[in-house]
C-alpha positions in Angstrom: 95.9 73.3 65.9 97.2 73.1 69.4 94.7 73.0 72.2 97.3 73.3 75.0 96.3 75.8 77.8 98.8 78.7 78.0 100.8 78.7 81.2 99.7 81.6 83.3 102.3 84.1 84.2 104.1 83.6 87.5 103.8 86.0 90.4 105.4 89.3 89.9 108.8 89.4 91.6 109.1 91.9 94.5 110.4 95.4 94.1 113.3 96.2 96.4 114.0 99.6 98.0 117.2 100.3 99.9 117.0 103.4 102.1 120.6 104.2 103.2 121.2 107.1 105.6 124.6 108.5 106.7 125.8 108.6 110.3 122.6 107.3 111.8 123.7 105.0 114.6 121.6 101.9 115.6 121.0 103.3 119.1 119.4 106.5 117.8 115.9 105.2 117.1 112.8 105.3 119.2 112.2 101.6 118.6 115.7 100.9 119.9 114.9 102.7 123.2 116.5 106.1 122.6 114.4 108.6 124.5 115.9 111.4 122.5 114.8 110.0 119.2 111.6 111.0 117.5 111.2 108.4 114.8 107.5 107.5 114.5 107.8 106.4 110.9 110.7 104.0 111.5 109.1 102.9 114.7 106.0 101.9 112.8 108.1 100.2 110.1 110.1 98.3 112.7 106.8 96.9 114.1 106.3 95.3 110.6 109.9 94.3 109.9 112.7 91.9 110.6 114.9 94.0 113.0 118.5 92.9 112.8 119.4 94.1 116.2 123.1 93.3 115.9 123.8 94.7 112.4 127.1 96.4 111.8 128.8 98.3 109.0 131.9 96.5 107.8 133.8 99.8 107.8 132.6 102.8 109.9 133.5 105.4 107.2 131.6 106.5 104.1 133.4 105.4 101.0 134.7 102.2 102.4 131.3 101.2 103.6 129.4 102.3 100.5 131.8 100.3 98.2 131.4 97.2 100.4 127.6 97.6 100.5 127.2 97.9 96.8 129.7 95.2 95.8 129.4 92.7 98.6 133.3 92.8 98.8 135.1 94.4 101.7 137.5 97.3 101.5 140.3 97.4 100.4 139.6 94.2 98.3 136.9 96.1 96.3 139.5 98.8 95.3 138.7 101.4 97.9 141.7 101.5 100.3 141.8 105.3 100.9 139.2 107.9 101.6 139.7 109.5 98.2 139.8 106.2 96.2 136.9 105.9 93.8 135.1 102.6 93.2 137.0 101.1 90.2 135.3 101.5 86.9 133.7 98.2 86.0 133.4 97.0 89.6 130.5 94.5 89.8 127.7 95.8 92.0 124.2 94.8 93.1 123.0 96.9 90.2 124.6 94.6 87.6 123.0 91.6 89.3 119.5 93.2 89.3 119.9 94.4 85.7 120.6 90.7 84.8 117.3 89.8 86.5 115.4 92.2 84.2 114.8 94.8 87.0 114.8 98.5 86.3 117.6 99.9 88.5 118.1 103.3 90.0 120.2 105.2 92.4 119.2 108.5 94.0 121.2 110.8 96.3 124.7 110.7 97.8 127.2 108.6 95.9 130.7 109.3 97.5 132.4 106.8 95.3 133.7 108.9 92.3 136.9 110.8 91.8 137.2 113.6 94.2 139.5 116.6 94.2 141.6 116.5 97.4 142.0 120.3 97.5 138.2 121.0 97.3 136.4 121.6 100.6 134.4 118.5 101.6 131.5 120.7 102.7 130.3 123.1 100.1 128.8 123.7 96.7 132.0 122.9 94.7 131.9 119.4 95.9 128.1 119.1 95.6 128.2 120.0 91.9 131.2 117.7 91.1 130.2 115.6 88.1 130.0 111.8 88.3 130.5 110.4 84.8 128.1 107.7 83.5 130.8 104.9 83.6 131.4 105.7 87.3 127.8 105.2 88.4 128.0 101.5 89.5 126.0 100.0 86.7 122.6 101.6 87.7 120.5 102.2 84.6 119.1 105.4 86.1 121.3 107.5 88.3 120.5 110.9 89.9 122.5 112.2 92.7 125.6 114.0 93.9 129.1 113.0 94.9 129.0 114.8 98.3 129.1 118.3 99.6 126.8 118.0 102.6 124.2 120.4 101.2 121.4 119.3 103.6 119.2 122.0 102.2 118.6 122.9 98.6 120.7 120.1 97.2 122.2 119.9 93.7 121.4 116.7 91.6 122.6 115.6 88.2 122.5 112.3 86.3 120.6 110.4 83.7 117.9 112.9 83.0 119.7 115.9 84.5 122.9 116.4 82.4 124.1 119.3 84.6 124.0 120.0 88.3 120.4 121.3 89.1 119.5 122.8 92.4 116.2 121.7 94.0 114.6 123.8 96.8 113.9 122.0 100.0 115.3 119.7 102.7 117.6 117.1 101.1 115.8 114.1 102.4 112.5 115.4 101.2 113.9 116.2 97.7 115.6 112.9 97.2 112.7 110.8 98.5 110.2 112.6 96.2 112.4 112.2 93.2 112.8 108.5 93.8 109.1 108.0 94.4 108.3 109.5 91.0 110.7 107.2 89.3 109.2 104.0 90.9 105.8 104.8 89.3 107.3 104.2 85.9 108.2 100.5 86.2 106.7 97.2 87.0 109.7 95.5 88.7 112.3 97.8 90.1 115.3 98.0 92.4 116.0 101.5 93.9 118.7 102.8 96.3 117.8 106.0 98.1 121.0 107.4 99.6 120.6 110.3 102.1 123.3 112.4 103.8 121.4 113.3 106.9 121.9 113.0 109.8 125.5 113.6 108.9 127.1 117.0 109.9 126.8 119.9 109.6 124.5 119.4 112.6 123.6 123.0 112.7 122.1 123.0 109.2 118.4 124.0 109.1 115.7 121.3 109.5 112.6 123.0 108.1 109.5 122.2 110.2 111.5 120.6 113.0 112.7 122.5 116.0 116.0 121.3 117.5 115.7 120.0 121.0 116.9 121.8 124.1 120.5 120.5 124.5 120.2 120.5 128.3 117.3 118.2 128.3 118.9 115.5 126.2 119.7 112.2 128.0 123.3 111.1 127.6 124.4 107.5 128.0 126.8 106.6 130.9 129.9 106.3 128.7 129.8 110.0 127.7 132.1 112.0 130.0 130.3 114.8 132.0 131.3 118.3 132.6 133.0 121.2 130.8 133.2 122.2 127.2 133.2 118.6 125.9 129.8 117.8 127.4 128.4 121.1 126.2 129.6 120.4 122.6 128.2 116.9 122.7 124.8 118.1 123.8 124.7 120.9 121.2 125.7 118.5 118.4 123.2 115.9 119.5 120.5 118.5 119.4 121.1 119.1 115.8 121.6 115.4 115.1 118.3 114.5 116.5 116.6 117.3 114.6 118.0 115.8 111.3 116.9 112.3 112.4 113.3 113.6 113.0 113.3 115.6 109.7 114.5 112.5 107.8 112.1 110.2 109.5 109.3 112.5 108.4 110.7 112.7 104.9 110.6 108.9 104.6 106.9 108.7 105.4 105.6 109.5 101.9 108.0 107.1 100.2 107.5 104.2 102.6 103.7 104.6 102.7 103.3 104.4 98.9 105.7 101.5 98.2 104.6 99.5 101.2 101.2 99.2 99.5 103.0 97.5 96.6 104.9 94.2 96.4 108.0 95.8 97.8 110.8 94.7 100.1 111.9 97.8 102.1 115.4 98.0 103.7 116.4 100.9 106.0 120.0 101.2 107.2 122.9 103.5 107.5 126.5 103.4 106.3 127.9 104.0 109.8 127.2 105.6 113.2 128.6 108.4 115.2 130.4 108.4 118.6 128.7 111.6 119.9 131.0 111.8 123.0 131.0 108.1 123.9 134.4 107.2 125.5 135.3 110.9 125.0 135.3 110.6 121.2 133.5 112.2 118.3 132.6 111.2 114.8 133.3 107.8 113.3 136.0 105.4 112.1 136.3 104.0 115.7 135.5 100.3 116.5 133.1 101.1 119.3 129.4 100.2 119.2 128.3 103.8 118.5 130.4 103.9 115.4 129.9 100.4 113.9 126.3 99.5 114.9 123.7 100.6 112.3 119.9 100.3 112.0 118.9 97.4 109.8 115.2 96.9 109.1 113.8 94.6 106.4 110.1 94.8 105.7 108.9 91.9 103.6 105.6 92.1 101.6 104.2 89.1 103.4 105.0 90.5 106.8 106.8 88.5 109.5 108.0 91.0 112.0 110.6 89.7 114.4 113.9 90.6 116.1 116.9 88.8 114.7 120.3 88.8 116.5 122.3 87.3 113.7 125.7 88.7 112.9 124.6 90.7 109.9 126.6 93.3 108.0 126.0 95.8 105.2 128.4 93.5 103.3 125.6 90.9 103.2 123.0 93.2 101.6 123.7 92.2 97.9 123.5 88.5 98.7 120.4 89.0 100.8 118.7 91.0 98.0 119.5 88.4 95.3 118.2 85.6 97.5 114.9 87.5 98.2 114.1 88.2 94.5 115.1 84.6 93.5 112.8 83.2 96.1 115.7 81.6 98.1 116.2 81.5 101.9 119.1 83.6 103.3 120.8 83.1 106.5 123.9 84.9 108.0 127.0 83.2 106.6 128.9 83.4 109.9 128.3 83.7 113.7 130.6 86.8 113.6 130.8 89.9 111.5 134.2 91.4 110.4 134.8 95.1 111.0 137.8 97.2 110.0 139.2 100.6 109.0 141.6 100.0 106.0 143.4 103.3 106.5 143.5 106.5 108.5 141.2 109.3 107.3 143.1 112.6 108.1 140.1 114.6 109.1 139.4 116.1 112.6 138.2 113.8 115.4 138.3 110.6 113.3 140.0 107.4 114.4 143.8 107.6 114.6 144.8 104.2 113.3 143.9 101.4 110.9 142.5 98.4 112.6 140.6 95.1 112.0 138.3 93.2 114.2 135.5 90.7 114.6 132.2 91.1 116.4 129.6 88.6 117.6 126.5 89.6 119.5 128.4 88.7 122.7 132.0 89.6 122.1 134.2 92.0 120.2 138.0 91.8 119.4 139.9 94.5 117.7 143.5 94.3 116.5 146.0 97.0 115.5 147.4 96.9 112.0 150.4 94.8 113.2 148.1 92.2 114.7 148.6 93.2 118.3 145.4 93.4 120.4 143.9 96.8 120.9 140.4 96.3 122.3 138.3 93.3 123.6 134.9 93.6 125.1 132.3 91.3 126.7 129.2 92.9 125.1 126.8 90.8 127.1 128.0 92.0 130.5 129.5 95.4 129.3 127.4 96.8 126.4 128.8 100.3 127.1 132.4 98.9 126.5 133.7 100.3 129.7 136.3 97.6 130.4 138.9 96.7 127.9 139.8 93.0 128.3 142.6 92.9 125.7 145.3 92.5 128.3 143.3 90.3 130.7 145.1 86.9 130.8 142.0 85.2 132.2 140.2 85.9 129.0 143.0 85.2 126.6 141.8 81.8 125.4 138.2 83.1 125.0 139.3 85.9 122.6 141.8 83.7 120.8 138.8 82.0 119.3 137.7 85.3 117.9 141.1 85.9 116.5 140.8 82.7 114.5 137.8 84.1 112.7 140.0 86.9 111.3 
């Protein structure tokens, strides 16, 4: 009879929670210095997290960024070359990698990667109840969400345990966070993505319990043109935007406070930002900081709060996550992050051209589709991107080095 002592079980691997918002730009957080932002929950989380202060989206538009974030492969190489392209059936995602590590995997909320009818309004119930078939859910063992529709109140959800679209009463961020929290109680080791539409438009959608700010009292950055109807529009939209930021920050409190007590890695980010009048522009798709910079907080169970200026992108999240749960160190693979728009999205106020670029914490270079220079900025001396250096011969050699990174 053996007298060998049984090997004690190893430490439980960490749970991982990704909280992914939509259109929440990096600048629009209290901890980032925005006096308009009321984000006490994220401010407290930032004080306990690694704050990747230079993080970007690889593509400042929803489907392209979401596909890149889930697969770790940029668009269009991941199969999403057009706004209406679905993520290809069978595409390998972070869910497959976590399933293989014996994690329970789940996705809750906005998907935006399935087949979409081009003649259906993007905002409305018809889009919100569009069915995402099981084979198109990115490999998540549990999936409960919606393709789109921007129903920021009383959203419709369907999925693994909801065969048909079911409407839930309440603010979307509250509903999705509550549903996700209930799911996490059922498993020992889990990976969960919570995907929220706010603070995406419609900015005038109700924010129960949060009163929109007085537009005239909002503080605008210097690169927003002043005067006339444009400034009035920017202020009105920012009022609603910050109301949704405050409401979503509040909705995150219950979810974060519970899972933070467990052995859980918490990531908070956004798929892209919003121009909100900077350089006289609205919405996203543009290569400017307001569009490409995103919040990126990582709270580790063991703590270790710090600011990190590495060139991090949403594209890195799958590799980062796998390194964390495997107990491996992760460092940014490059001193620069690539950014691009693979194609034009023919919607109002969006960027008017495809482009590709590269960004370091100090410099940014953006090329047109034909390779000609469009924009070049010295982000150290000109963080508001007021001076385009693309045609400056004195800086040509400096930016040629960035071109080589593309």
